[in-house]
C-alpha positions in Angstrom: 63.2 110.5 99.8 63.3 107.9 97.0 63.8 110.6 94.4 66.7 111.9 96.4 68.4 108.5 96.3 67.8 108.2 92.6 69.4 111.6 92.0 72.4 110.7 94.1 72.9 107.5 92.2 72.6 109.3 88.9 75.2 111.9 89.9 77.6 109.3 91.0 77.2 107.3 87.8 77.7 110.3 85.6 80.7 111.5 87.6 82.4 108.2 87.0 81.8 108.2 83.3 82.9 111.9 83.1 86.3 111.0 84.5 86.9 108.2 82.0 88.3 110.4 79.2 90.5 112.6 81.4 94.3 112.6 81.3 96.3 111.5 84.4 97.1 115.2 85.1 93.5 116.2 85.0 92.5 113.3 87.2 95.1 114.2 89.8 94.1 117.9 89.7 90.4 116.9 90.1 91.0 114.5 93.0 93.4 116.9 94.7 90.7 119.6 94.5 88.0 117.3 95.8 90.2 116.2 98.8 91.3 119.8 99.4 87.7 121.1 99.4 86.7 118.5 101.9 89.7 119.3 104.1 89.1 123.0 103.8 85.4 122.8 104.8 86.3 120.5 107.7 89.0 122.8 108.9 86.7 125.8 108.6 84.0 124.0 110.5 86.4 123.2 113.3 87.8 126.7 113.7 84.4 128.4 113.1 85.4 130.1 109.9 83.4 130.6 106.7 82.7 127.2 105.0 82.8 128.8 101.6 86.3 130.4 102.2 87.5 127.0 103.5 86.2 125.2 100.4 87.8 127.6 98.0 91.1 127.7 99.8 91.1 123.9 100.1 90.2 123.4 96.5 93.0 125.7 95.3 95.6 124.0 97.6 94.4 120.6 96.5 94.7 121.6 92.8 98.2 122.8 93.3 99.0 119.6 95.2 97.6 117.6 92.3 99.9 119.4 89.8 102.9 118.8 92.1 102.1 115.1 92.5 101.7 114.8 88.7 105.1 116.4 88.1 106.7 114.1 90.6 105.2 111.1 88.9 106.6 112.0 85.5 
């Protein structure tokens, strides 16, 4: 259990440092994809569909949303 916590902390730390050099567009696409993935999995779980299909569809929709938001902010 303790090694699992250490692994989770390391993943979080490395993910924070990995985003530091990204452009605003890349950050918006990544965050849109993450939010879309979570929403897609949640929706698939509620309706009883495939979680993988929900994750892929949500990630794609979130990435498109991130691009649209980026274009609106410019």
